[in-house]
DRENDO-1510 file (C-alpha; in Angstrom, 1 decimal, always signed):
<recs>
REC; n; res; u; v; w
REC; 1; MET; -10.1; +4.0; -28.7 .
REC; 2; ILE; -10.7; +1.8; -26.2 .
REC; 3; ILE; -13.6; -0.9; -26.5 .
REC; 4; GLN; -16.2; -1.8; -23.9 .
REC; 5; ALA; -14.8; -5.1; -23.3 .
REC; 6; GLU; -11.3; -4.0; -23.1 .
REC; 7; PHE; -12.3; -1.2; -20.5 .
REC; 8; GLU; -14.3; -3.6; -18.1 .
REC; 9; ALA; -11.3; -6.4; -18.4 .
REC; 10; VAL; -9.0; -3.4; -17.2 .
REC; 11; VAL; -11.2; -2.4; -14.5 .
REC; 12; GLY; -12.1; -5.4; -13.2 .
REC; 13; GLU; -7.8; -6.7; -13.5 .
REC; 14; CYS; -7.5; -3.6; -11.2 .
REC; 15; TRP; -10.0; -4.3; -8.6 .
REC; 16; GLN; -9.3; -7.8; -8.3 .
REC; 17; HIS; -6.0; -6.8; -6.8 .
REC; 18; PHE; -7.8; -5.7; -3.9 .
REC; 19; CYS; -11.4; -7.1; -3.4 .
REC; 20; ASP; -13.3; -9.7; -4.7 .
REC; 21; ILE; -15.6; -8.7; -7.5 .
REC; 22; LYS; -18.4; -9.7; -9.7 .
REC; 23; SER; -19.1; -7.8; -13.1 .
REC; 24; LEU; -22.6; -6.7; -13.9 .
REC; 25; PRO; -23.8; -5.4; -16.9 .
REC; 26; PHE; -24.4; -1.6; -16.6 .
REC; 27; VAL; -28.0; -0.5; -16.5 .
REC; 28; LEU; -28.4; +3.3; -16.2 .
REC; 29; SER; -31.8; +2.8; -14.3 .
REC; 30; GLU; -29.9; +0.8; -11.7 .
REC; 31; LEU; -27.1; +3.6; -11.2 .
REC; 32; LEU; -30.1; +6.0; -10.7 .
REC; 33; GLN; -31.9; +3.6; -8.3 .
REC; 34; CYS; -28.7; +3.6; -5.9 .
REC; 35; GLN; -27.2; +7.0; -6.6 .
REC; 36; ASP; -27.9; +8.2; -2.9 .
REC; 37; ALA; -25.7; +5.3; -1.6 .
REC; 38; LEU; -22.7; +6.4; -3.8 .
REC; 39; VAL; -21.1; +8.8; -1.5 .
REC; 40; LEU; -17.6; +8.1; -2.4 .
REC; 41; GLY; -16.3; +9.4; -6.1 .
REC; 42; ALA; -13.1; +10.1; -7.5 .
REC; 43; TRP; -11.8; +11.5; -11.0 .
REC; 44; VAL; -8.8; +11.3; -12.9 .
REC; 45; GLU; -8.3; +13.5; -16.1 .
REC; 46; PHE; -6.3; +13.0; -19.2 .
REC; 47; VAL; -5.0; +16.4; -19.4 .
REC; 48; ASN; -4.6; +16.9; -23.4 .
REC; 49; ASN; -7.4; +13.8; -24.4 .
REC; 50; GLN; -10.4; +15.7; -22.7 .
REC; 51; HIS; -11.5; +12.3; -21.2 .
REC; 52; GLY; -10.6; +11.0; -17.8 .
REC; 53; VAL; -12.2; +7.8; -15.3 .
REC; 54; VAL; -14.4; +8.3; -12.6 .
REC; 55; VAL; -15.0; +5.8; -9.8 .
REC; 56; LEU; -18.3; +6.3; -7.7 .
REC; 57; ALA; -18.8; +3.8; -4.8 .
REC; 58; SER; -20.8; +3.2; -1.3 .
REC; 59; SER; -18.6; +4.1; +1.9 .
REC; 60; GLU; -18.8; +0.1; +2.2 .
REC; 61; VAL; -16.7; -0.4; -0.6 .
REC; 62; GLY; -14.4; +2.6; +0.3 .
REC; 63; THR; -13.9; +1.3; +3.6 .
REC; 64; CYS; -13.3; -2.7; +2.0 .
REC; 65; LEU; -10.8; -1.1; -0.4 .
REC; 66; ALA; -8.8; +1.1; +2.2 .
REC; 67; GLN; -8.5; -2.0; +4.4 .
REC; 68; ALA; -7.2; -4.0; +1.4 .
REC; 69; MET; -4.4; -1.3; +0.4 .
REC; 70; PHE; -3.7; -0.2; +4.2 .
REC; 71; GLY; -4.6; -3.4; +6.0 .
REC; 72; GLY; -5.4; -3.3; +9.8 .
REC; 73; HIS; -9.0; -3.1; +11.1 .
REC; 74; ARG; -11.9; -1.6; +9.5 .
REC; 75; GLU; -13.0; +0.4; +12.6 .
REC; 76; ARG; -9.5; +1.9; +12.8 .
REC; 77; LEU; -9.4; +3.1; +9.0 .
REC; 78; THR; -9.8; +6.9; +8.7 .
REC; 79; ALA; -12.0; +9.0; +6.2 .
REC; 80; LYS; -8.6; +10.1; +4.9 .
REC; 81; GLN; -7.6; +6.6; +4.0 .
REC; 82; VAL; -11.0; +5.8; +2.4 .
REC; 83; THR; -10.7; +8.9; +0.4 .
REC; 84; ASP; -7.1; +8.0; -0.7 .
REC; 85; ALA; -7.8; +4.4; -1.2 .
REC; 86; MET; -10.6; +5.8; -3.8 .
REC; 87; GLY; -8.2; +8.1; -5.3 .
REC; 88; GLU; -5.7; +5.4; -5.6 .
REC; 89; ILE; -8.0; +2.9; -7.3 .
REC; 90; THR; -9.1; +5.6; -9.9 .
REC; 91; ASN; -5.4; +6.6; -10.4 .
REC; 92; ILE; -4.6; +2.6; -11.1 .
REC; 93; ILE; -7.8; +2.3; -13.4 .
REC; 94; ALA; -6.5; +5.7; -15.5 .
REC; 95; GLY; -2.8; +4.4; -15.9 .
REC; 96; HIS; -3.9; +1.1; -17.2 .
REC; 97; VAL; -6.4; +2.8; -19.8 .
REC; 98; LYS; -3.5; +5.4; -20.8 .
REC; 99; THR; -1.3; +2.3; -21.6 .
REC; 100; LYS; -3.9; +0.4; -23.3 .
REC; 101; LEU; -4.6; +3.5; -25.6 .
REC; 102; ALA; -1.0; +4.2; -25.8 .
REC; 103; MET; -1.5; +7.9; -24.7 .
REC; 104; SER; +1.2; +10.1; -24.0 .
REC; 105; ASP; -1.2; +12.5; -22.2 .
REC; 106; ASN; -0.4; +13.4; -18.5 .
REC; 107; MET; -2.9; +12.3; -16.0 .
REC; 108; ALA; -4.1; +15.0; -13.3 .
REC; 109; ALA; -3.9; +14.0; -9.9 .
REC; 110; PRO; -7.1; +12.2; -8.6 .
REC; 111; VAL; -9.9; +14.7; -7.2 .
REC; 112; SER; -12.2; +13.6; -4.7 .
REC; 113; LEU; -15.6; +14.3; -5.6 .
REC; 114; SER; -18.4; +15.4; -3.4 .
REC; 115; ARG; -22.0; +14.0; -3.2 .
REC; 116; GLN; -23.1; +17.3; -4.6 .
REC; 117; GLN; -20.4; +16.6; -7.6 .
REC; 118; ILE; -21.5; +12.8; -7.9 .
REC; 119; ALA; -25.0; +13.7; -8.2 .
REC; 120; HIS; -24.2; +16.5; -10.9 .
REC; 121; TRP; -21.8; +14.1; -12.7 .
REC; 122; ILE; -24.4; +11.3; -13.2 .
REC; 123; GLY; -27.2; +13.8; -14.0 .
REC; 124; GLU; -25.1; +15.4; -16.8 .
REC; 125; VAL; -22.0; +13.3; -17.9 .
REC; 126; GLU; -22.3; +11.3; -21.3 .
REC; 127; SER; -20.4; +8.2; -20.5 .
REC; 128; VAL; -18.6; +6.8; -23.4 .
REC; 129; LEU; -17.7; +3.3; -21.5 .
REC; 130; PRO; -19.5; +2.2; -18.3 .
REC; 131; CYS; -18.8; -0.4; -16.3 .
REC; 132; ALA; -20.7; -1.7; -13.1 .
REC; 133; LEU; -19.0; -4.2; -10.5 .
REC; 134; LEU; -20.3; -5.6; -7.6 .
REC; 135; VAL; -17.7; -5.7; -4.4 .
REC; 136; ASN; -19.3; -7.3; -1.3 .
REC; 137; ALA; -22.9; -7.0; -2.7 .
REC; 138; GLU; -22.5; -3.3; -3.2 .
REC; 139; PRO; -22.2; -1.5; -6.7 .
REC; 140; VAL; -19.1; +0.0; -7.8 .
REC; 141; TYR; -19.6; +2.4; -11.1 .
REC; 142; VAL; -16.4; +3.1; -13.3 .
REC; 143; PHE; -16.7; +5.5; -16.2 .
REC; 144; TYR; -14.3; +6.4; -18.8 .
REC; 145; SER; -15.8; +9.7; -20.1 .
REC; 146; PRO; -15.4; +13.1; -21.7 .
REC; 147; CYS; -14.4; +15.9; -19.3 .
REC; 148; LEU; -17.4; +18.3; -18.2 .
REC; 149; LYS; -14.8; +20.4; -16.3 .
REC; 150; GLN; -12.3; +19.8; -13.7 .
REC; 151; PRO; -14.6; +18.8; -10.8 .
REC; 152; SER; -14.7; +22.1; -8.4 .
REC; 153; GLN; -15.2; +21.8; -4.6 .
REC; 154; GLU; -19.0; +22.7; -3.9 .
</recs>
């Protein structure tokens, strides 16, 4: 089992390749306060482990990440590029967690979460390991979590 400090280190290392970050202590009440701003989400499931990695962020963070990944001007980034960047960072973090845990499980492809799915996920999931970051003064939340179900498109 991965411990909190290892999880936070993995998440921080992955994000630092793309954006300047500041680690924060995870506080559930702060997550709940900013949940309306968390409009981007992605999920990668470890198929046999019944856990996965979830990343939740604002559109500003998604744009910053997409610009770092794809280059170019912020104004020219498409919604698809922002969504792809969120899926990619989630996949990168999940891959590092898989390596850290020496898992042989397959990883499912990243799934984008709708706003309804994000709200549902925040309201019902019991997170094993939470991690909070600031990217450009915007909160980002990353979780290693039990699967509720593979999120469906609502």
